C-alpha positions as CSV (number, residue, x, y, z in Angstrom):
1,X,71.4,-18.3,43.7
2,X,69.2,-17.5,46.6
3,X,68.9,-19.2,50.0
4,X,68.7,-23.0,49.8
5,X,66.7,-24.7,52.4
6,X,67.3,-28.5,53.0
7,X,64.2,-30.5,54.2
8,X,65.1,-34.0,55.2
9,X,62.7,-36.7,53.8
10,X,59.9,-37.8,56.0
11,X,57.3,-40.6,56.0
12,X,55.4,-40.0,59.3
13,X,55.3,-37.9,62.4
14,X,58.4,-37.4,64.6
15,X,58.4,-39.5,67.7
16,X,61.8,-38.1,68.8
17,X,64.9,-36.5,67.2
18,X,68.5,-36.2,68.3
19,X,70.5,-33.3,66.8
20,X,69.5,-30.8,64.1
21,X,69.7,-31.5,60.3
22,X,72.5,-29.1,59.4
23,X,75.1,-31.5,58.1
24,X,77.3,-30.9,61.1
25,X,77.9,-32.4,64.6
26,X,78.8,-29.1,66.1
27,X,75.6,-29.0,68.3
28,X,76.7,-32.1,70.2
29,X,78.9,-32.2,73.3
30,X,82.5,-31.5,72.6
31,X,84.6,-32.2,75.7
32,X,87.4,-30.1,77.2
33,X,90.8,-31.2,75.9
34,X,93.5,-33.0,77.9
35,X,95.4,-30.2,79.6
36,X,98.6,-31.6,78.2
37,X,97.4,-30.8,74.6
38,X,95.5,-27.5,75.0
39,X,95.7,-25.1,72.0
40,X,95.1,-21.7,73.4
41,X,93.9,-20.4,70.1
42,X,90.6,-22.4,70.6
43,X,89.9,-21.7,74.2
44,X,86.4,-20.1,74.8
45,X,86.0,-20.5,71.0
46,X,83.0,-21.8,69.0
47,X,85.3,-24.2,67.3
48,X,86.2,-26.2,70.4
49,X,86.5,-29.4,68.4
50,X,89.7,-28.0,66.9
51,X,91.6,-29.1,70.1
52,X,93.9,-32.0,69.7
53,X,93.2,-35.6,71.1
54,X,89.5,-35.2,71.7
55,X,88.9,-38.8,70.5
56,X,90.6,-40.1,73.6
57,X,88.4,-38.1,75.9
58,X,85.6,-40.5,75.1
59,X,87.2,-43.2,77.2
60,X,88.0,-40.8,79.9
61,X,84.3,-39.8,80.1
62,X,82.9,-43.3,79.6
63,X,85.6,-45.5,81.3
64,X,83.4,-48.6,81.9
65,X,80.3,-48.4,79.7
66,X,79.3,-46.8,76.5
67,X,77.0,-43.9,76.1
68,X,73.4,-44.3,76.9
69,X,70.9,-41.6,75.8
70,X,67.4,-41.6,77.2
71,X,64.9,-39.6,75.1
72,X,63.1,-37.0,77.2
73,X,65.6,-37.1,80.0
74,X,69.0,-36.4,78.4
75,X,70.0,-33.3,76.3
76,X,72.0,-34.0,73.2
77,X,74.0,-30.7,73.7
78,X,75.3,-32.1,76.9
79,X,74.9,-35.9,76.8
80,X,75.6,-37.0,73.3
81,X,79.3,-37.1,72.5
82,X,80.2,-35.5,69.3
83,X,81.8,-38.5,67.7
84,X,81.2,-42.2,68.1
85,X,84.8,-43.4,68.3
86,X,86.7,-46.3,69.6
87,X,87.2,-47.2,73.2
88,X,90.9,-47.2,74.5
89,X,91.7,-50.2,76.6
90,X,94.4,-50.5,79.3
91,X,97.0,-51.9,76.8
92,X,96.4,-48.9,74.6
93,X,94.4,-51.0,71.9
94,X,91.0,-49.7,70.7
95,X,87.8,-51.6,70.5
96,X,84.4,-51.1,68.9
97,X,81.7,-49.2,70.8
98,X,77.8,-49.6,71.1
99,X,75.7,-46.6,72.0
100,X,72.1,-47.0,73.3
101,X,69.0,-44.8,72.6
102,X,66.3,-45.6,75.2
103,X,62.7,-44.4,74.8
104,X,59.2,-45.2,75.6
105,X,56.5,-46.1,73.0
106,X,52.8,-46.2,73.6
107,X,50.1,-47.5,71.4
108,X,52.6,-49.5,69.3
109,X,51.3,-50.5,65.9
110,X,52.7,-54.0,65.3
111,X,51.6,-54.3,61.7
112,X,52.9,-51.0,60.5
113,X,56.3,-49.7,59.7
114,X,58.4,-47.1,61.6
115,X,61.2,-45.0,59.9
116,X,64.5,-44.4,61.5
117,X,66.6,-41.6,59.9
118,X,70.3,-41.7,60.6
119,X,72.3,-38.8,59.0
120,X,76.0,-38.8,59.4
121,X,78.0,-35.7,59.3
122,X,81.2,-37.7,58.5
123,X,82.6,-41.2,58.6
124,X,86.1,-42.6,58.6
125,X,86.6,-46.3,57.8
126,X,83.7,-47.4,60.0
127,X,80.7,-49.7,59.8
128,X,77.5,-48.7,61.6
129,X,75.2,-51.4,62.7
130,X,71.7,-51.0,64.1
131,X,69.8,-53.4,66.3
132,X,66.4,-53.1,68.0
133,X,66.0,-54.3,71.6
134,X,68.4,-57.1,71.3
135,X,72.1,-56.0,71.6
136,X,73.4,-59.6,70.9
137,X,71.3,-60.2,67.8
138,X,73.8,-61.8,65.4
139,X,72.4,-60.2,62.3
140,X,71.7,-56.4,62.6
141,X,68.6,-54.8,61.3
142,X,70.8,-52.6,59.3
143,X,74.5,-52.2,58.4
144,X,76.1,-49.4,56.5
145,X,79.1,-51.6,55.5
146,X,82.5,-50.0,55.8
147,X,82.1,-46.3,54.8
148,X,84.0,-43.1,54.7
149,X,87.6,-41.8,54.2
150,X,87.0,-38.3,55.5
151,X,89.6,-38.4,58.4
152,X,87.7,-35.5,60.1
153,X,88.4,-36.9,63.6
154,X,92.2,-36.9,63.3
155,X,92.1,-33.5,61.4
156,X,89.9,-31.9,64.1
157,X,87.0,-31.3,61.8
158,X,83.2,-31.4,62.6
159,X,81.8,-32.6,59.2
160,X,82.9,-34.3,56.0
161,X,81.0,-36.2,53.4
162,X,77.3,-36.5,54.3
163,X,75.6,-39.9,54.5
164,X,71.8,-40.4,55.0
165,X,70.3,-43.8,55.9
166,X,66.6,-44.4,55.8
167,X,65.9,-47.6,57.8
168,X,62.4,-49.2,58.0
169,X,61.6,-50.9,61.3
170,X,58.7,-53.3,61.4
171,X,56.5,-52.4,64.3
172,X,56.8,-56.0,65.5
173,X,60.4,-55.3,66.6
174,X,59.2,-52.7,69.1
175,X,57.4,-53.5,72.3
176,X,54.9,-51.5,74.2
177,X,56.6,-49.4,76.8
178,X,60.5,-49.2,77.0
179,X,62.5,-49.8,73.9
180,X,66.3,-49.5,73.0
181,X,68.0,-48.9,69.7
182,X,71.6,-50.0,69.7
183,X,74.1,-48.2,67.5
184,X,77.4,-50.2,67.0
185,X,80.4,-48.8,65.4
186,X,82.7,-51.6,64.2
187,X,85.8,-52.3,62.1
188,X,88.2,-50.6,64.6
189,X,91.9,-50.7,64.1
190,X,93.0,-47.2,65.0
191,X,91.8,-44.4,67.3
192,X,91.0,-42.1,64.4
193,X,88.2,-44.2,63.0
194,X,84.6,-43.2,63.8
195,X,81.4,-41.5,62.8
196,X,79.9,-38.2,63.6
197,X,76.1,-37.9,63.6
198,X,74.2,-35.1,62.0
199,X,70.8,-36.1,63.5
200,X,68.7,-39.2,64.2
201,X,65.0,-39.2,63.9
202,X,62.4,-41.9,64.6
203,X,59.2,-41.5,62.8
204,X,56.0,-43.4,63.4
205,X,52.7,-44.4,61.7
206,X,50.0,-41.8,62.0
207,X,48.5,-43.6,64.9
208,X,51.7,-43.8,67.0
209,X,52.5,-41.8,70.1
210,X,55.3,-42.0,72.7
211,X,56.2,-41.3,76.2
212,X,59.4,-39.6,77.2
213,X,60.1,-41.5,80.5
214,X,61.3,-45.0,81.1
Protein backbone atom coordinates (compact mmCIF):
# COMPACT_ATOMS: atom_id res chain seq x y z
CA UNK A 1 0.00 0.00 0.00
CA UNK A 2 1.31 3.43 -0.94
CA UNK A 3 0.90 6.77 0.78
CA UNK A 4 -2.65 7.56 1.86
CA UNK A 5 -3.71 11.22 1.83
CA UNK A 6 -6.75 12.21 3.88
CA UNK A 7 -8.77 15.09 2.46
CA UNK A 8 -11.48 16.35 4.83
CA UNK A 9 -14.95 16.92 3.33
CA UNK A 10 -15.71 20.40 2.07
CA UNK A 11 -18.76 22.28 0.84
CA UNK A 12 -17.47 25.82 0.42
CA UNK A 13 -14.46 28.12 0.79
CA UNK A 14 -12.60 28.23 4.09
CA UNK A 15 -13.36 31.33 6.14
CA UNK A 16 -11.01 30.26 8.94
CA UNK A 17 -9.49 27.13 10.38
CA UNK A 18 -8.01 26.21 13.76
CA UNK A 19 -5.53 23.32 13.79
CA UNK A 20 -4.51 20.92 11.04
CA UNK A 21 -6.45 17.82 9.90
CA UNK A 22 -4.00 15.15 11.05
CA UNK A 23 -6.13 13.30 13.65
CA UNK A 24 -3.97 14.60 16.50
CA UNK A 25 -4.01 17.52 18.94
CA UNK A 26 -0.21 17.74 19.05
CA UNK A 27 -0.07 21.09 17.23
CA UNK A 28 -1.97 22.89 19.99
CA UNK A 29 -0.57 24.47 23.15
CA UNK A 30 0.69 21.94 25.69
CA UNK A 31 1.57 23.65 29.01
CA UNK A 32 4.57 23.08 31.20
CA UNK A 33 3.83 20.53 33.91
CA UNK A 34 3.42 21.24 37.58
CA UNK A 35 7.02 21.26 38.95
CA UNK A 36 5.97 18.68 41.54
CA UNK A 37 5.13 16.16 38.81
CA UNK A 38 7.87 16.66 36.22
CA UNK A 39 8.98 13.56 34.35
CA UNK A 40 12.54 14.26 33.21
CA UNK A 41 12.20 11.78 30.35
CA UNK A 42 9.94 14.24 28.52
CA UNK A 43 11.75 17.50 29.13
CA UNK A 44 12.60 19.21 25.83
CA UNK A 45 10.74 16.41 24.10
CA UNK A 46 8.25 16.55 21.24
CA UNK A 47 5.96 14.41 23.39
CA UNK A 48 5.52 17.07 26.04
CA UNK A 49 1.92 15.93 26.50
CA UNK A 50 3.26 12.81 28.27
CA UNK A 51 3.80 14.82 31.45
CA UNK A 52 1.50 14.03 34.38
CA UNK A 53 -1.33 16.27 35.52
CA UNK A 54 -1.60 18.57 32.51
CA UNK A 55 -5.40 18.55 32.75
CA UNK A 56 -5.16 20.59 35.97
CA UNK A 57 -2.97 23.20 34.31
CA UNK A 58 -6.01 24.50 32.41
CA UNK A 59 -7.42 25.99 35.62
CA UNK A 60 -4.01 27.46 36.48
CA UNK A 61 -3.85 29.22 33.11
CA UNK A 62 -7.52 30.24 33.05
CA UNK A 63 -8.38 30.79 36.73
CA UNK A 64 -11.41 33.05 36.21
CA UNK A 65 -12.66 32.72 32.64
CA UNK A 66 -12.55 30.06 29.96
CA UNK A 67 -10.50 30.20 26.78
CA UNK A 68 -11.36 32.85 24.18
CA UNK A 69 -9.81 32.52 20.73
CA UNK A 70 -10.00 35.40 18.26
CA UNK A 71 -9.50 34.45 14.62
CA UNK A 72 -6.73 36.50 13.03
CA UNK A 73 -5.28 37.62 16.35
CA UNK A 74 -4.54 34.42 18.24
CA UNK A 75 -2.24 31.56 17.22
CA UNK A 76 -3.58 28.08 17.91
CA UNK A 77 -0.05 26.83 18.58
CA UNK A 78 0.17 29.18 21.57
CA UNK A 79 -3.41 30.11 22.46
CA UNK A 80 -5.51 26.96 22.02
CA UNK A 81 -5.17 24.59 24.99
CA UNK A 82 -4.58 21.06 23.76
CA UNK A 83 -7.61 19.62 25.57
CA UNK A 84 -10.97 21.05 26.55
CA UNK A 85 -11.17 19.71 30.06
CA UNK A 86 -13.09 20.58 33.24
CA UNK A 87 -12.40 23.56 35.47
CA UNK A 88 -11.21 22.85 39.01
CA UNK A 89 -13.03 24.87 41.66
CA UNK A 90 -11.81 25.88 45.11
CA UNK A 91 -13.38 22.85 46.77
CA UNK A 92 -11.65 20.50 44.31
CA UNK A 93 -14.80 19.75 42.34
CA UNK A 94 -14.87 20.07 38.56
CA UNK A 95 -17.28 21.96 36.32
CA UNK A 96 -18.10 22.24 32.62
CA UNK A 97 -16.24 24.67 30.38
CA UNK A 98 -17.30 26.87 27.47
CA UNK A 99 -14.74 28.07 24.95
CA UNK A 100 -15.36 30.93 22.54
CA UNK A 101 -14.25 31.44 18.95
CA UNK A 102 -14.65 35.10 17.97
CA UNK A 103 -14.45 36.23 14.36
CA UNK A 104 -15.65 38.90 12.00
CA UNK A 105 -17.94 38.21 9.05
CA UNK A 106 -18.60 40.56 6.16
CA UNK A 107 -21.12 40.18 3.33
CA UNK A 108 -23.19 37.75 5.37
CA UNK A 109 -25.58 35.70 3.25
CA UNK A 110 -28.64 35.25 5.45
CA UNK A 111 -30.48 32.84 3.16
CA UNK A 112 -27.58 30.46 2.59
CA UNK A 113 -25.95 27.81 4.75
CA UNK A 114 -22.49 27.82 6.31
CA UNK A 115 -20.67 24.64 7.30
CA UNK A 116 -18.81 24.15 10.58
CA UNK A 117 -16.46 21.16 10.62
CA UNK A 118 -15.44 19.99 14.07
CA UNK A 119 -13.00 17.09 14.13
CA UNK A 120 -12.06 15.55 17.46
CA UNK A 121 -8.81 13.69 17.99
CA UNK A 122 -10.27 12.01 21.07
CA UNK A 123 -13.15 12.19 23.55
CA UNK A 124 -13.81 10.73 26.97
CA UNK A 125 -17.33 10.59 28.42
CA UNK A 126 -18.09 14.12 27.24
CA UNK A 127 -20.82 15.98 25.41
CA UNK A 128 -19.98 18.83 23.05
CA UNK A 129 -22.59 21.53 22.51
CA UNK A 130 -22.36 24.29 19.88
CA UNK A 131 -24.18 27.62 20.11
CA UNK A 132 -24.00 30.61 17.79
CA UNK A 133 -23.84 34.14 19.27
CA UNK A 134 -26.04 33.24 22.26
CA UNK A 135 -24.17 31.49 25.08
CA UNK A 136 -27.34 31.09 27.14
CA UNK A 137 -29.49 29.60 24.38
CA UNK A 138 -31.37 26.76 26.07
CA UNK A 139 -31.28 24.40 23.08
CA UNK A 140 -27.89 24.28 21.32
CA UNK A 141 -27.61 24.29 17.55
CA UNK A 142 -25.71 21.00 17.82
CA UNK A 143 -24.95 18.42 20.47
CA UNK A 144 -22.75 15.36 20.10
CA UNK A 145 -24.44 13.50 22.92
CA UNK A 146 -22.14 11.80 25.42
CA UNK A 147 -19.30 10.27 23.42
CA UNK A 148 -15.95 8.57 23.85
CA UNK A 149 -14.25 6.17 26.21
CA UNK A 150 -10.67 6.76 25.08
CA UNK A 151 -9.23 7.98 28.41
CA UNK A 152 -6.44 9.71 26.46
CA UNK A 153 -6.18 12.60 28.95
CA UNK A 154 -5.54 10.43 32.00
CA UNK A 155 -3.16 8.21 30.01
CA UNK A 156 -1.15 11.17 28.65
CA UNK A 157 -2.12 10.57 25.03
CA UNK A 158 -2.70 13.07 22.25
CA UNK A 159 -5.25 11.21 20.15
CA UNK A 160 -7.73 8.35 20.31
CA UNK A 161 -10.84 7.44 18.36
CA UNK A 162 -11.53 10.07 15.69
CA UNK A 163 -14.83 11.95 15.47
CA UNK A 164 -15.96 14.29 12.69
CA UNK A 165 -19.07 16.45 12.99
CA UNK A 166 -20.40 18.40 10.01
CA UNK A 167 -22.72 21.12 11.29
CA UNK A 168 -24.92 23.22 9.05
CA UNK A 169 -25.38 26.80 10.24
CA UNK A 170 -28.14 28.93 8.72
CA UNK A 171 -26.78 32.29 7.67
CA UNK A 172 -29.56 33.94 9.68
CA UNK A 173 -27.78 32.91 12.91
CA UNK A 174 -24.77 35.05 12.03
CA UNK A 175 -24.65 38.83 12.05
CA UNK A 176 -22.78 41.26 9.89
CA UNK A 177 -19.56 42.00 11.75
CA UNK A 178 -18.55 40.30 15.00
CA UNK A 179 -19.72 36.76 15.77
CA UNK A 180 -18.99 34.16 18.44
CA UNK A 181 -19.19 30.38 18.39
CA UNK A 182 -19.57 28.86 21.86
CA UNK A 183 -18.19 25.35 22.43
CA UNK A 184 -19.46 23.85 25.69
CA UNK A 185 -18.10 20.57 27.02
CA UNK A 186 -20.58 19.11 29.48
CA UNK A 187 -21.29 15.99 31.57
CA UNK A 188 -18.42 16.63 34.00
CA UNK A 189 -17.95 14.30 36.96
CA UNK A 190 -14.16 13.73 37.00
CA UNK A 191 -11.03 15.69 35.98
CA UNK A 192 -10.16 13.11 33.31
CA UNK A 193 -13.15 13.80 31.09
CA UNK A 194 -12.62 16.00 28.07
CA UNK A 195 -12.09 16.29 24.36
CA UNK A 196 -9.14 17.10 22.14
CA UNK A 197 -9.75 18.87 18.87
CA UNK A 198 -8.08 17.84 15.65
CA UNK A 199 -9.25 20.89 13.72
CA UNK A 200 -12.18 23.27 13.41
CA UNK A 201 -13.08 24.89 10.11
CA UNK A 202 -15.83 27.30 9.11
CA UNK A 203 -16.84 27.21 5.46
CA UNK A 204 -19.04 29.76 3.79
CA UNK A 205 -21.14 30.07 0.65
CA UNK A 206 -19.29 31.13 -2.47
CA UNK A 207 -20.20 34.80 -1.92
CA UNK A 208 -19.00 34.98 1.69
CA UNK A 209 -15.92 36.82 2.91
CA UNK A 210 -14.56 37.60 6.35
CA UNK A 211 -12.46 40.03 8.34
CA UNK A 212 -9.87 38.88 10.87
CA UNK A 213 -10.28 41.69 13.40
CA UNK A 214 -12.98 42.44 15.94
